[in-house]
N, C-alpha and C positions, 0 to 999 in steps of 0.2 A: 620816622621809620615805622610808625605804628601801623601803617597800612601794608607793610611788606611782610610776607610770610616766608618761613624757612621750612622745607619739607624733607622728610626722611626719604632717602633714595630707594629704600626697600619697601617699607610698610606704609609710606605716605602720611605718617603722623605729622601734624602741623605744629610749628613753634613760632613764637613772635621773634622779630628781627632785632628788637632792642635789648636783648640779653645775650650773654656769651653762652652758646650752646653748639658744640661741634658734632656730637654724636647723639643718636636716638636713644632715649632712656629705655625703650622697649627692646629693640633688636640690635642696638649698639652699632649700627651702620652709619656711614657719613650722611650729613645733611646737605641740602642745596637750596639756594635762594630761588624762589619761584621764577618761572620763565617770563620774560617780557614779551607781550603779544602785540603791542602797538608801539612803533617807534620809527624814527628816521634819523639820518645823519645830519648834523648841524653844519650846513654848508658855510665855509669860510676858508681863509688861508690857514692850512694846518700849522704853518710855522708860528702862528700866533695863538695856537690852542694847546691845551693839554689833552691827553687822550680822554679824560673824563668830561671835558668840555665838548669835544667833538661828538662823543657818543653819549651825551647826557641823558637822552631818552632811555637808554638801556641801564642807567644807574639812578633810578628815580628816588632812591633812598639817600642819595648824596646831593641834595639840591643846593646846599651851601658847602662848598669844598674848602676845607682848611688849607693853610699854606704847608702842604706836605709834599706835593709833587716835586720831583727833580727832573721833569721832562723825560720820563720813561716812555717807551713805546715809539711808534713811528719808525721802526727799524727797517733796514733795507730788505727788499725781496729781489734777490739777484738771480737772473736766469743764466744758466750755463748751456748754451747751444752746443758747445763742443762736447761736453760730457753726455748730453742727451743723444747726440748723434752717435757717439762711441758706444753707448749702452743700448741704443735702439729703442728709445721711447720718444714720444712727441715733444714734450716739454719737461724740463727739470728746473725747479726753482729752489733756492736756499733762502730761508727766512732767518736772517742773521741777528740773533738776540744778544750777541756779544757787545752790541753798541749801546745797550742800556747803561744807566749811570754806574752800576757796580759790575758791569760786564756780563750779566746773565739775565735770563728770562724772569728770574725771581722778583725783580723790581716791580713788575706789573701787579703781582699778587700782594707784595708787601705794601704797596701804595694803598690798595683798598682795605687790606687788613688793618693797617695803622689808622686809616680814616674811621673804620668801624669802631676800633678801640676808643678813639677820642670821642666819637659821637655818643657812645654809651657810658662815658665817664671814667674810663680807665687811665691811670697815670703810669702804669708799669706794663711792659710787654716782654715777651720771651719767644724763643724758638729753639728747636733741636735741629741740627743740620750737620752735613758732612763737609760743608764749605760754602757753596753759592748762597744758600738762604741765610746762613749765619752772617755773612758779610752784608747782605742786603738789609736784613732786619737791624743790624748794628748801625748801618748808615742812616736809615730812615728814622730809627729811634733817636739818634744823635740830632738829626735835623729838627725833629719834632719836640725835642726836650723831654722825652720820656725815659724813665729809668728802664734800662734794657738788660735782660739776661740772655746769654747765649750758651747753650749746652752742646758740646761736641763730643764725639767719641774719642777716647784716648788713642785710637788707631788712626786718627786723622793725620795725613802727611804734614810734616813740620812746616813746609813752605806755605800751608794754608792758614796757619795760626796768626801771624802778624798782620795780614790783610784784613783780619777780623778785629784784632786787638787795637788797630790804629784808630778806630771809632770810639774806643774807651767804654765798651760795654762791660758788664760783669760776666767775664768769659770763664767757663768752667769745662775742663776736659773730664769726662766721666768714663770710668772703666765699666765695661758691660756690653751686651749685645745691643745693636742700634735700635731694633724694634722695641726692646724692653725699655731703653732709655726714653724713647718717644712716649710710651704709655705711662711710665712713672712720672715724667715731667708734666704731662697733662694733668695727672692727679694732684701733684704738688702745687702747680700753678693755680689750680682751682682753690686749693686750701689757702693760699697766701694772697689771693686777689690779684693775680697777674694774668693779663690777657695773652694767651698762647696763640701765636700766629703759626700754627703747625702746617705741614705740607698740604693738607686737604681741608683746612678750615673753610667754612662756607664763603666767607668774604675774601679769602685769599684766592679761591677758585674763581670768584667773580672777576678779579683783575685779569685773569688769563683769557677771558672772552675777547679782550681787545685785540689780541693777535689775529683771531679769526676775522674780525671786522676789517683790520688793515689788509689782510690777504684778499678779501673781497674787493676792496677799493683798488689795490695794486694790480689786480688782474682784470680790472674794469668789469667786475662782477661775473666774469667767465670763470667760475670757481674750479679749482683742481678736482681731479677724480680721487686722488689719494693725498692724505696728509700724514706724514710719518713723524712720530714723536717719541724720543727716548723716555722711558718710563721708570720712575722710582716709586713714590707713594701713590701716584695716580691722579693727584689733583690737577696737574698741568693739562694732561690730555682730556680730562673731563671738562675743564674750563674752555678749551679750544673748541671741542665738539659742541658745547652749549652755545658758544658764540655764533657758530654757523647755523645752529638750529633756531636761534632767535631771529637772525636775519631772514631765514626762510619763512618763519612764522609771520614776520612783518612784511613779507612780499618783496624783499630786496634782492633775493637770489632764488633760483628755481630748484636747487638741490643742495643737500648736505654732503660734503665729501666723505668718502669712506676713511675712517680713522685706522691707522696702523700703529699698534703699541709695540715699541721696540725695546728689547731687553738684552742684557749681556748673558751669554750662555752660562757663565760661571755663577750667575745669580738671577734666575728667571722664574720666580714663583707664578707670575701671571701667565707666562707662556706655558708652563707646565700644566696649569689648570685648563688653559684654553684648548690645548691639543688633546687633552683627555676628556673634554667637555664637562669638566667639573663645575659646580656652582660656587665653590669657595677655594681660595688660594691656600696653600700649605707652606709652612716655613721652610726655608732653605737652611740646612744645618751647617754646611761648610762652604760659604761663599768664597769665590776667588775670581776677581776681575780687576783690571787696572782702571776700569770705568767706575771709579768710586762713587760718582754722583748718582748712579742708578743701581748701586749695590745695596738693595733694600731687601732683607730676608723675609719680611712679612709686611707688605705695604698696607697702609691704613685704608686706602681706597681700592685695594685689589679686587674685592668682590664686586664693587660698583663698576669698575673698569670692565669686568667680564660681562656684566649686565648691559653696559653701554655698547660694547662691541657687538652684542647680540642684536640689539634693535638697530644699530647703525650699519649692520652687515660688514663691520670691520673685522680685523684679525690681528694676530700677534706674531711677531717674528723674533727669534733669538739669533745673535751674532757672536762669533768668537772674538777673543782679544786680538788675534792675528788679523781678522777681517776688519776690526775697528781701526787698528794701526794702519792698515792698508788704505782705508777710507780717509783717515786723517791726512795721510800723505797726498791722496788725490785732491782733497780740499785745498791743501797748501799749493798744489799745482795750479789752482784757479785764483790764488792770492788770498785765500782764507785760512787763518790759523785758529783752529777751534780745539777745545778740550776733547779727550777721547770719547766721553759720553755723547757729545754733540755729533761726532763722526759716526756714531752708531746708526743714525737715521740713513745716511748715505750707504753704509755697509749693508743695511737691510735692502735698499733699492738694488744694489749690485746682486745680492743673493736672490732676490725675487726674480730678477731678469735672468740670472743664470739658471734658475729652476723653471724658467719659461712660464712664470705666473703672469707677467705682463705681455700683452699682445704686441704692443709697439705704438699704439695710438693714445696712450695715457698722458695726462697732465699731472705731474707729481710735485709736491712740496715737501722738502726736508726741513724740519725745524732744527736749527743749530742753536743749542741752548746756552753755551757760554764760551768765553775766550780761552784760547790755548795757554795764555799766561797764567791761568788758574792752576795749571798742573804741568810745570815744565819738566818734571821727572819723566814724562812721556818721551822726551828726547832720547832717552837711553834705548828706546825700542826702534829707533830709526837709524839708518846708515847715513849719517850726516858727515859732510866733508868740508874741509877748508884748506887753503894753501898758505905757505909762508915764503916770502921772497924778500931779498935785499933790494934796496932802492935802485942800485946800479944794474940790477938784473931784471927789473920790472919790464923793460922793453922786450928782452928776450922771452920772458915768461908769456907776455901777451901775444907775442908772435907765435909761440908754440901752441897757443890755444885757438888759433884761427882755423 
């Protein structure tokens, strides 16, 4: 890893990759692993490869991959011709990240984060999360035999606790504001020699590149015009954009899609800064949304997301909880049951079409971040029905439904 550099996303200060360094010492902005400028896909049957084996040229610092992978990635890209026609756009795709090992997109970044921790000699890892990342880090920590600490807000829904605890990490619910828990845990983990795989750690962000690589292959390199990503801390959308940018740099695609950062209206610090053309995000004091996975009052990578959207010519959209629930129901009508924050990307497409932003010839990808089973309390917001019938009346009932 000695030849790999990590660069500040704001001031361009350079750091070595063989140390744990998440933020710039000078401007305190997030760091990013330098872009890969030469690379190609390792052609073979992907069924026999891990994502890091197939895209090895784009992860030169992991030449020897430890036994950490749980076959994350290679998730479906499902086209919905029916919804595209109904909404009046050319093509609509859903990148379904719920098929990852712990049912969310977080596994891509956890893989590379854990690998980096092992490579530079750490025996203990940690994360702060509202659910998806907690389960992911706990699972990969267990598989890798690393002592794992998971800090969650005391406001986390009860149904999310046991799916984390099952992996037997040191699980701590912490009272306090989520953004402050993030910052204090970073400080304490540094004090106690624990590798913090937080939301926008440089090597976590690296793992998210693989989603972009897959989309390029799955569309036969006819890349979409827009990619919509539900946004919390900002590491996910940054990694996806970087993946497309690297493929373009290497001549594998001709353009980088415009990235769309999607936030919940009840907690939208990046959106607020974007529409006012501010350079920095400001904290949301009273957040309120059922999309808890993107309920981040002061995102760690918020400022860098704003900078990225500027050079990418992307933009930000906020959607209400009602719009999210409607989109969740629409996804279910296509056979996909995703958590509310996942549905935010489709809600944004609906909103953009309603506001006549889309002309009608666009190719659009919605990133669906996690399984609906992650938050079944959302059922309360839907009008769900079922019937009860005695066995000897079943014939009559079916006849009445014809």
